[in-house]
N, C-alpha and C positions, 0 to 999 in steps of 0.2 A: 603284874606281868613280870616274870623273871627273864631278864634280857642278858644274863651273864654269858650264856653260850650261843647267843644269836648273832648273826651277821648284821651289818648295817642294812642290807636289803630286807632281811627278815623283820627287823625292827620297824623299818619304814612301812613295809607292806601291812604291818599290824596296826599302823596309826593313820595312814593317809587315805583319803577318799580316792578312788581309782580313776581320776581324770586324766592320768598319763599312762601310756604303755611304755614304761621305762626299759632301757637296756639293762642287762644283768651285770652292772658294774657300779660300784660306789666310788666316785672320784674324790680323792683326798688332797691332791696337789697339782698345781699347774705352773708352767714356766714357758713363756714364749708360745710356740705352737704345740707344745707337748702337755698332755694330761696324764696323770698317774692315778691308778685305782688302788683300792685298799689291799689288793693282792700284789701290788708292786709292778703291775703291768703298765707299759707306756702306750699311749695312743697319739697319733698325729692328727691334730684337730683341724678338719676342713669344714667345720660347722660354726665354730666360734661362739658357742652358746646361743645359736640362731642369730648370727650376724651382730653379736653384742661386743665381744672382746676384740675390737678392731686392732688394738695394740698388742694382742696376745694376752696370755694369762700372767697376772701379777707383774705388770710392767713396772720397773723400779721407780720411775718418776711419778706414776699414779699412786703406787703404794706409799711412797714418801709423803705425797700430798694428803692422803687419807690419814696417815699416822699423825702428821703435824696438826691437821685440823681437828682430829678426834681428841687431841690433847688440849685444844683451846676452847672449842664450842661445838656441841653436837646438834642442839635444837633450841629454837626460841619461838617458832611459829612465824607467820607472816604479819603479826601485829608489830613487828620490829624490823629494821633494816639489818642486813649483814653484808660484809665485804665479799664473801665467796659468790653468793648469788648475783650480786651487783656486777662483779667482774665478769662472770659468765655471760650475763646479759649483754654487757658491753662488747665482748669478743664476738658473740653471735651476730649482733647488729652491725659491727664493723665489717663483717665478712659475708653479709647477705643483703637482700633487698629490704629487710625488716627495719622497723622503727620502734616497735613495742613488742613485749614478750610476756607470756604467762607460763608459769612453771608448775608442773604436776609431778607424778611419780612413774608414769608409764606411757606407752604409746596409745593405749586405749584412752587414757585420761586426756592426752593431748588432742586426740580426735574428738572426744566429748566436748572439750573446750571449743574446738573449731566449729562443731555442729551448733552449739549453743550461741556462739558469737555470730555465726552466719544468720541464724534465725532472729536474734534480737536486733541485728543491724538492718534487717530487711523491713520493707513496708508491711503494714498490717495485712494479714491474709496470705503472705508469702512465707512458706515454711518447708516446702518440699526440697529435698536434696537428691540429686541424681548421681549415682555412682555407676561403676561398670560391672558387668558380669565377670565372675572369677576373681573379683577383687577381695582383699582381706583388710579390715580396718580395726579389728579388736574383738574382745569377748564380752564387753558390757552389753546391756540390752540395746542401747542406741547404736553402738558400733557394730554389733551383730546384725542389726537391721540394715545398716549401711553396707555390710559385706555382701557381695554378689555371689554367694555360694549357698544354695538351699540347705546343704548338709549341716551348716552351722545354725540354721533356724529350727531344725527339726527338734520337737519336744518343748520348744520355748514359745510356741504360739499362744496368744496372738502377739506377733511382733509389733513393736511401736510403729505407728503410721508416719507417713511423710517421707518415705525412702523409696526411690525407684531405681531400677537397674537396667542400664542400656547395654545392648550387644557390643562386645569388644570390637573396636575398629570401624564401626558403622556410624559415621558422622550424621548421615541423614536420619537414621533411626533415633539418634540422640536428640537431634533438633526437633523431631516430632514429639518428643516427650516433654519438651519445655512448654510450660503453661504460665498462666497468671498466678499460679501458686508456687512457682519455682523461686528459690533464693540462692542456690549454689550448685556447682558441680564438683564432686570429690573424686580424685583419682590418684593412683600411684604412677609416677613417671615410668616405672618398671614394676610389673606385678611379680612379687616375690613368691608368696604362698600359692599364687595361681599358676605357677610354672615357669618363672623367670622369663617373663614376656615384656620386653621394652615396648612402650607405646611409640608407633611411628611418628617421626617429626611432624609430618603434615597433619596427622590426626590430632596431636597435641596442639598444634597451632590453630587448627580448626575449632578445637574446644575453647581455646583462649578467645578467638574471634566471636564464637557463639556467646560466650559470657559477656563480652563487651557490648555486643549488639542488644542483648536482652537485660542488661543491668544485673547480671548474676556474679557472685563471687566464685573465683576459681581456687579450690583448696587442693594443694599437693600434699599427699601423705608420703613423706620421705622418712618414715620411721625405719625402714630397712635400707633405703637407697642413700640416705644422707650420711654425713660424717665420713667422707672419703671412700665409701664402698664402691662407687662407680668410677673413681679416678679423678673426680673433682670433689670439692668439699660438699657440694649439694648437686644432685643430678640435674636440677633445672638449669644449671649453668651450661650444661652440654647442649641443651635443646634451645637455649636462647629465649626461653619463654618464662616470664616471671609470674608467679601466682599471687593471689591476694592474701592468702593464708598458707602457712606451711607448718607441718607437724614433724617433730623429731623425737627420738627416744633411743632405744637399743644401744648403739655404740657411743652415745654421748659421754657417759661416765665410765666406759670400759668395764662395765659389770655391775656398778651400783645402780639402783633403780632411780630413774629420772625421766621426765617427759617435758617437752617444751612446745608451745604454740607460738608462732611468730606472725606478725602482721604489720600493717601500716598504722600511722597515727590516726587517720580518719576512721578506719574500721574499728580500731581499738577503743575509740571514744564511746562506742555503744555499750561497753562494759563499764560499770561503775561500782563503787563500794557495795558489797552484798550481792551482786549479780552472779558471781562465781567465786570459787575458792578452793583451797587445798591445804589441809593441815600440815602435811609434810613437804609440800611443793617448795623447791628451792632450798631444801635441807643443806646446811653448811658443809657437811662431809661429802654428800653427793655432788654438790656444786664445786667443791675444791677438786674432787676427782675429775669432773668434767673440764675444769679450767686446765688441769695438767694434761688431760687427753688432747684437748684442742691445741695446746702449746706444741705438743709433739707433732700432731697432724699438719700444723701450719709451718713446720720447719722446712727450709729450702730442700727441695728434692723429694720430700716424702710422697706427695701425691703423684709426682712424675714416676716414682718407683712403682706405685700401685698400678698405674697405667701400663708400665713396662711389663710387670709381672703378669698382669691380666692378659696382655697380648700374647705373651709366651704360653701361658696356661691354655688360652683359647686354641692356639695352634696345636698344642700337644693333644688336647681333647679332640680336635678335628681329625688328627691322624688316627685316633682310635675309631672315630666314626667311619673313616674310610676303610679301616681294617675290618670293622664289624658292621657292615651296612644292614645286616639283618637285625641288629640290636639297637644301633644308634643312627638317627637320621640327620644329625647335625648338632651344632652348638649355638647357643644364644646367650645374651647378657651384656653387661657393661663392666669394665674394670675387673673387680674380684667378686662379682656376683654372677656366677655362670651356671648354665644348665646344659647338661648333655641330654638332648632330646631323644627319648626312647621310641622305637617303633612299636607296633602292636605286640610283637613277640617280646620286646624288651619290657613293655609296660606290665605284661603278665608276670614277670619275675623281678620287677623293679625293687620291691621290698626285700626280696631274697638277695639281690645284689648288694644292697645296703647292709644287710646282716652279714654277708660274707666278708665285706670290707671291714666291718666291726670286728669280726673274728681275726682278721689280719692286722688289726690295730690302727684302723683309719676311721675317722668319724665324718659322716656326710649324711644327707637324707634324700628322701623321695618326695618331691614337691609337686602338688597338684595332680598326683597320679599321672604325671607326664614326663618329668625330667629327673635326672640325678642332679641334685643341687649342691654347689660348692660355694661356701662363703668362708674361706679361711681367714685367719688374722691378716691384716693388711701388711704385716711384717714378714709374711711367708717368703721363703727363699726358693730359688730355682731347684736346689737340691731336694727340698721338701716336696715341691711340685712333681719332680721326676720320680720320687719315691712313691707318691700316690698313683701316678700314671702307670708305673710298673705293676703295682698291685692290682689296679683296675684292669689292666691288660690280662693278667692271669685269671681274674674272676670272669671277665667276659669270654675268655677262651673256654671256660668250663661249659658255657652254654652254646 
């Protein structure tokens, strides 16, 4: 194939399987909340690589940590100890309920580890995991089965057995699904892909109580909500409800692939040598990036600023909802994961709104066919928020 006169887009389309409907831009550079494409056009990023670049693009402290570690040691496998993965584990344990950690490379892998651990920890015959409708837990076969959205199952049947999906918000229906085969309940404290829907406090507490009464493990999927996104390091802190297992990924290394499952000593003891593994899990470079990321997030005032900016952003989006009630019915979310909830009229043009914003140089997305989702870098400024609000106002006025 002669690629001499082809664009990056043309070359990519000739090579890749079409599993993504990509926007017509090839990104070549990033700094803070700004991305630049191959044509030199700038975009204000309110998507953050889908809630990944919490510190923005190419944060200097993370970049330096990657450079230094890449010059020392890149990979040795989990047959040996390394300092970066050990330090990362220590920081996560020091700042959470957890006592033990397993490291992989993605959110789906973290959830796979949680699924396997909950099954091996349970008594014989207990293997069913109950999750919620409209949840999203990953793209592997087991995590697709755990995902409560039939559109992700289509074409991959038969889906692995042992996964049930309870109606969102209905504690009685959930309780009726618990049986002598149940071993765990899996949920996101806030459903991101399902439309930026926080689980009500009393509902989450009811799930915790249900697990305690029936000897089930409570797994929190904090792949999208963890690492400062909701205004605390982990979303569970805001609810005052502690899970038995928690999964993290996305923002942990500010763009490098990493996933982590966290749990207690007692539960972790059910995993032994050979029961689970990951060739690249805890990779020294990814771990060094994660340590640097957490160092920044744990600085005085960082999470407080996330809460402040989230409150301001929510208020500005609410003003738009009041200005365009035929398009927006309200705003929901926590911290800097926010959804402008679309009306029936708005849903019909939701994808068009996102495309118009892209044309204006703003990146966001249409989540769950319900909301305009905003997950900007946690370092976003009020001036950048105002810039997006102004552009969104212009686009909504067109409709």
